[in-house]
C-alpha positions in Angstrom: -9.3 -1.1 45.7 -8.0 1.7 48.0 -5.0 0.8 50.1 -6.2 0.5 53.7 -3.3 2.7 55.0 -4.6 5.5 52.6 -8.3 5.0 54.0 -7.0 5.3 57.6 -5.2 8.7 56.6 -8.6 10.0 55.3 -10.2 9.0 58.5 -7.7 10.8 60.7 -7.9 14.0 58.6 -11.6 14.0 58.1 -12.5 13.3 61.8 -14.6 10.2 61.3 -18.4 9.8 61.2 -20.1 12.8 62.8 -23.6 11.7 62.2 -23.1 9.5 65.3 -23.5 12.7 67.4 -27.2 11.9 67.0 -27.0 8.7 69.1 -28.8 10.3 72.1 -31.8 11.7 70.2 -34.0 8.6 70.6 -33.2 8.2 74.3 -34.6 11.6 75.2 -37.9 10.7 73.5 -38.4 7.3 75.4 -39.9 9.0 78.4 -39.6 12.1 80.7 -37.4 10.3 83.1 -34.9 9.3 80.4 -35.0 12.8 79.1 -34.0 14.3 82.4 -31.3 11.6 83.0 -29.7 12.1 79.6 -29.9 15.9 79.4 -28.8 16.1 83.2 -25.6 14.3 82.2 -25.0 16.3 78.9 -21.5 17.3 79.8 -20.5 13.9 80.9 -21.8 12.2 78.0 -20.5 14.8 75.5 -23.9 15.6 74.0 -23.9 17.8 70.9 -26.6 19.2 68.4 -25.8 18.1 64.8 -26.3 20.6 62.1 -26.2 18.7 58.8 -28.2 18.3 55.5 -31.9 18.8 56.2 -31.6 19.8 59.7 -34.5 22.0 61.0 -32.1 24.3 62.7 -34.4 27.0 64.0 -36.8 24.3 65.5 -33.9 22.5 67.1 -32.4 25.5 68.6 -35.9 26.5 70.0 -36.6 23.1 71.6 -33.1 22.0 72.7 -30.9 22.9 75.7 -28.0 25.1 74.8 -25.7 22.2 73.8 -22.5 22.6 71.7 -23.1 22.7 68.0 -21.6 20.5 65.3 -21.7 21.9 61.7 -21.2 19.0 59.2 -21.5 19.3 55.4 -18.9 16.9 53.9 -20.9 14.8 51.3 -19.6 15.5 47.8 -22.6 13.6 46.3 -25.1 15.9 47.8 -26.2 19.5 46.8 -26.2 22.4 49.3 -29.8 23.7 49.0 -31.0 27.2 49.8 -32.4 25.7 53.0 -29.0 24.2 54.0 -27.3 27.4 53.4 -29.8 29.1 55.7 -29.1 26.4 58.3 -25.4 26.9 58.3 -25.7 30.7 58.5 -27.9 30.4 61.3 -25.7 27.9 63.2 -22.7 30.1 62.7 -24.3 32.9 64.4 -24.1 30.9 67.6 -20.3 31.1 67.7 -20.0 30.7 71.4 -21.6 27.2 71.0 -19.9 25.9 67.8 -17.6 23.0 68.6 -16.9 21.4 65.2 -17.1 22.8 61.6 -16.7 20.5 58.6 -17.5 22.1 55.2 -16.9 20.4 51.8 -19.1 22.5 49.7 -19.2 24.5 46.4 -17.1 27.8 46.3 -20.2 29.9 45.6 -21.8 28.7 48.8 -18.7 29.0 50.9 -18.1 32.7 49.8 -21.5 33.6 51.5 -20.6 31.7 54.7 -16.9 32.9 55.3 -17.9 36.4 56.5 -19.7 34.8 59.5 -16.6 32.7 60.4 -15.2 35.9 62.3 -14.4 37.2 65.6 -13.8 34.6 68.4 -15.3 30.9 68.3 -14.3 30.2 72.1 -14.9 26.4 72.1 -14.3 25.5 68.5 -12.0 22.4 68.4 -12.2 21.1 64.9 -12.2 23.0 61.6 -12.2 21.5 58.1 -12.8 23.5 55.0 -12.5 22.3 51.5 -14.0 24.4 48.7 -15.2 22.6 45.6 -13.3 25.1 43.5 -15.0 26.5 40.5 -13.0 29.5 39.6 -9.7 28.8 41.0 -9.5 31.9 43.0 -7.7 32.0 46.3 -10.1 31.9 49.3 -9.1 33.0 53.0 -10.6 33.2 56.4 -11.4 36.6 57.8 -8.3 38.0 59.6 -10.5 38.7 62.7 -11.2 34.9 63.1 -9.8 33.4 66.4 -10.2 29.9 67.9 -8.0 29.7 71.0 -9.3 26.1 71.8 -8.7 24.8 68.3 -7.2 21.4 68.2 -7.6 20.2 64.5 -7.2 22.4 61.4 -7.5 21.0 58.1 -7.7 23.4 55.0 -7.7 22.3 51.4 -7.3 24.6 48.4 -7.6 27.3 50.9 -5.1 30.2 51.7 -3.8 30.6 55.4 -0.7 32.7 55.6 1.7 31.6 58.5 1.3 34.9 60.2 -2.6 34.5 60.4 -3.9 35.4 63.7 -5.6 32.0 63.8 -2.3 30.2 63.9 -0.8 32.7 66.2 -3.5 32.1 68.9 -4.2 28.2 68.4 -1.1 27.1 70.0 -2.7 23.9 71.2 -3.1 22.4 67.8 -2.8 18.5 67.5 -3.5 18.3 63.8 -2.3 20.9 61.2 -3.0 19.9 57.5 -2.6 22.5 54.9 -3.3 20.9 51.6 -2.8 22.1 48.0 -1.5 25.3 49.3 -2.0 28.0 46.7 1.1 29.6 45.1 -0.2 33.1 46.2 0.8 32.3 49.8 3.8 30.2 49.3 6.1 30.4 52.3 9.8 29.7 52.8 11.0 26.7 54.8 12.4 29.1 57.5 9.0 30.7 58.0 7.3 27.3 58.4 10.0 26.2 60.9 9.5 29.3 63.0 5.7 28.8 63.1 6.1 25.2 64.0 8.3 26.1 67.0 5.1 27.4 68.7 3.1 24.2 68.1 4.6 21.6 70.4 1.5 19.6 70.7 1.3 18.5 67.1 0.7 14.9 66.4 -0.2 15.2 62.7 1.4 17.7 60.4 0.7 17.9 56.6 2.2 20.5 54.3 1.4 19.9 50.7 1.7 22.5 47.8 -0.7 22.8 45.1 1.6 23.5 42.3 5.2 22.8 41.8 6.9 26.0 43.0 9.8 26.4 40.8 12.7 24.3 42.1 15.4 26.7 41.1 13.5 29.4 43.1 13.4 27.3 46.1 17.1 26.4 45.9 18.0 30.2 45.3 16.1 31.1 48.5 17.7 28.4 50.5 21.2 29.6 49.5 20.4 33.1 50.7 18.3 32.1 53.7 19.2 33.1 57.2 20.0 30.6 60.0 17.1 28.2 60.3 15.2 27.6 63.6 15.6 24.1 65.0 12.4 22.6 66.1 11.5 19.7 68.2 8.0 18.3 67.8 7.9 15.9 70.9 4.4 14.5 70.1 4.4 14.3 66.3 3.3 10.9 64.9 2.6 11.6 61.3 4.5 14.0 59.0 3.2 14.4 55.5 4.9 16.5 52.7 4.1 17.3 49.0 6.4 19.6 47.0 9.8 19.6 45.3 12.6 17.6 47.1 14.7 20.9 47.7 12.1 22.2 50.1 11.9 19.0 52.0 15.7 18.8 52.2 15.7 22.3 53.7 13.2 21.1 56.5 14.6 17.8 57.4 17.9 18.8 59.1 16.1 21.2 61.4 13.1 19.0 62.8 13.5 16.6 65.5 10.5 14.2 65.8 11.3 11.5 68.5 7.9 9.7 68.3 7.3 9.7 64.5 5.5 6.6 63.2 4.4 7.6 59.6 6.4 9.4 57.0 4.5 10.4 53.9 6.3 12.1 50.9 4.8 13.1 47.6 7.2 14.7 45.1 6.3 16.6 42.0 7.6 15.2 38.7 11.4 15.6 38.8 14.2 14.0 36.6 16.7 13.8 39.6 16.4 13.7 43.3 19.1 14.8 45.8 18.1 13.7 49.2 21.2 13.7 51.5 19.2 14.5 54.6 16.3 11.8 54.1 18.5 8.9 55.4 19.7 10.6 58.6 16.1 11.8 59.4 14.7 8.2 58.9 17.6 6.6 60.9 17.1 9.0 63.9 13.4 8.0 64.1 13.5 4.7 65.9 9.6 4.3 65.5 9.9 4.2 61.7 10.5 0.4 61.5 10.8 -1.3 58.2 9.9 -5.0 57.5 7.7 -5.2 54.4 7.6 -3.1 51.3 5.6 -2.7 48.1 6.5 -0.9 45.0 3.6 -0.1 42.7 4.1 1.0 38.9 0.9 2.6 37.6 -0.4 4.6 34.7 0.1 7.8 36.5 3.2 7.2 38.6 5.4 5.3 41.1 4.4 4.5 44.7 6.4 3.1 47.5 4.9 1.7 50.7 7.2 0.5 53.5 5.4 -1.3 56.4 6.5 -2.0 60.0 5.8 -5.7 59.6 4.3 -8.1 57.1 0.4 -7.6 57.1 0.4 -4.2 58.6 -2.5 -2.1 57.4 -0.7 1.3 58.3 2.5 2.2 56.5 5.6 3.5 58.2 6.9 5.3 55.1 5.1 6.2 51.8 6.4 8.0 48.8 4.6 8.9 45.5 6.0 10.4 42.3 3.8 11.2 39.3 5.8 9.9 36.5 4.2 8.0 33.7 6.9 5.8 31.9 8.0 2.7 33.4 11.7 3.2 32.8 11.4 6.6 34.4 9.5 5.1 37.4 12.2 2.5 37.9 14.9 5.2 37.7 13.1 7.3 40.4 12.7 4.3 42.5 16.4 3.6 42.5 17.3 7.3 43.2 15.1 7.3 46.3 16.2 3.9 47.6 19.9 4.9 47.0 19.3 8.0 49.3 18.7 5.7 52.2 21.2 4.0 54.5 21.5 0.3 53.5 20.8 -0.6 57.2 17.2 0.7 56.6 16.5 -1.5 53.6 18.4 -4.5 55.1 15.5 -4.9 57.5 13.0 -5.5 54.6 12.1 -9.1 54.2 9.1 -9.0 52.1 8.9 -7.2 48.8 5.9 -6.8 46.5 6.3 -5.5 42.9 3.0 -4.5 41.4 2.5 -3.4 37.9 -0.9 -2.2 36.7 -1.8 -0.4 33.6 -5.1 0.5 31.9 -3.7 -1.4 28.9 -0.6 -3.5 28.9 1.5 -3.8 25.8 4.9 -5.5 25.2 6.4 -2.2 24.3 5.8 -1.0 27.7 8.4 -3.3 29.1 11.1 -2.5 26.4 11.3 0.9 28.0 12.9 -0.5 31.3 16.5 0.0 31.8 17.3 -3.5 33.1 20.5 -2.2 34.8 18.1 0.0 36.8 15.9 -2.8 37.7 19.0 -4.9 38.6 20.0 -2.0 40.9 16.6 -1.7 42.4 16.5 -5.4 43.3 20.0 -5.2 44.8 18.5 -2.5 47.3 16.5 -5.2 49.0 19.3 -7.7 49.5 17.8 -9.5 52.4 14.3 -10.2 51.2 13.0 -13.6 51.8 9.7 -13.4 49.8 9.1 -11.6 46.6 5.6 -11.1 45.2 5.6 -9.8 41.6 2.8 -9.1 38.9 3.2 -11.5 36.0 3.6 -8.6 33.5 7.0 -8.0 35.2 8.2 -11.6 35.3 10.3 -11.5 32.2 12.0 -8.3 33.2 12.6 -9.7 36.6 14.2 -12.7 35.2 16.6 -10.8 33.0 17.5 -8.5 35.9 18.2 -11.4 38.2 20.5 -13.3 35.7 24.2 -13.4 37.0 27.3 -14.4 35.1 28.7 -17.9 35.4 30.4 -18.4 38.7 28.7 -15.4 40.5 26.6 -16.0 43.5 22.9 -15.4 42.9 21.3 -12.1 43.6 19.0 -11.9 46.6 20.8 -14.7 48.5 18.1 -14.9 51.3 15.3 -15.3 48.8 13.3 -18.3 49.7 9.9 -17.9 47.9 8.5 -16.1 44.7 4.8 -15.8 44.2 3.3 -14.3 41.1 -0.1 -13.0 40.1 -2.1 -13.2 36.8 -1.2 -15.3 33.9 -0.2 -18.9 35.2 2.1 -19.2 32.1 4.5 -16.9 33.6 6.0 -19.8 35.5 7.6 -20.9 32.4 9.7 -17.7 32.1 10.7 -18.3 35.8 11.9 -21.8 35.4 15.4 -21.2 34.1 16.0 -18.8 37.1 14.6 -21.4 39.4 17.0 -24.1 38.1 20.0 -21.7 38.5 19.1 -21.1 42.1 18.7 -24.8 42.8 22.1 -25.7 41.2 23.7 -22.9 43.2 22.4 -24.4 46.4 19.9 -21.6 47.0 16.5 -23.1 46.0 13.4 -21.0 45.7 9.9 -22.2 46.0 7.4 -20.7 43.3 3.7 -20.2 43.8 0.8 -18.6 41.8 -1.5 -16.4 43.7 -3.5 -13.1 43.3 -1.9 -10.0 44.6 -3.7 -8.8 47.7 -4.9 -5.3 48.2 -4.1 -3.7 44.9 -4.3 0.0 44.6 -5.7 2.5 42.1 -4.2 5.9 41.6 -6.9 8.5 42.4 
């Protein structure tokens, strides 16, 4: 099952379901009066012509009023036929009418279309391009391309230098997502900050690098970098980043985001994390509220979700690290959590520990450094409810054990629920007895974990 927060992210970046643009087609065929009424209110109703798979474009253009065009080819499961290619080529020739473009198509097709995305598209508001890369070569928009009214720009596996005329002229951007940025156009943090300073209307910003640009190179560049540009993004709600921690640390002290609600961080595989600026950045963003958290340990890595309240579908903070071994995952989680102010984590009262592997063996658990797991749990000192996969129960019991006379860990804990094998309750009973004798009883319940997530 895909986490609903992730699904919400995809809807924001992919612009929703555009086939609904056809809603008015049936009405204009009811009768002449309805046709005049609908087409006479075209601007008020936001009418557009949809160019997508199987569209008879020439016929539609010949028999329709000069409405704005929406070009939509985003279905990975469908092939682009020669007819589809001709249709897109025809639609792009009407650049003064093209409002939205969304192309998720094979590289070979895209190379034929890019030359037509040139000059000025005066009413273009939305541009999404993702080549289904076949040869791994860098693709780029023509330098002559302009879109002064552009509001949403999402490019994946695609080269867009920060000095591109497109970014220079599209100062009204609300969404800027450059994903899997190729190493050939890698830009330094200072360059990015300077470009962002001209985009005050941004609400969504995503910067993700396609390859782990050498961490040492980044740190060397930062040591020799000139004074950074301080940037205030007064409307930013969602900030996403993928790269090495040194790059993120170079950005955070120089960005002010008073309305930020969602922070998404994906690191490349690193042994250690130095994140001194992460805690101040989070603490100064009052809308990043924490109440519920979920730690997922999967075949391919670790994921941390933090939600503003229990049951929330959209996260406030999300971090992912692609490391495979469980002991490494726990160590990474501890490093990330230790980088935060205790006050941030003290607000979390509900914690889920999820452990899912394609195949589970006892050896997997032997890899865990129990001191690290102990330290991880101490980070969530105020939790009241703990949900845990049964495969982690024994590790959990060992980590929660205290010396005689010590107060139990997690003093506010009131309830433990566990999933999977009901026999796991036997392993938890000694811990339950210790809590009861210490005057800190905990209830125990068996239930399935809601909303499990699979690494894509």
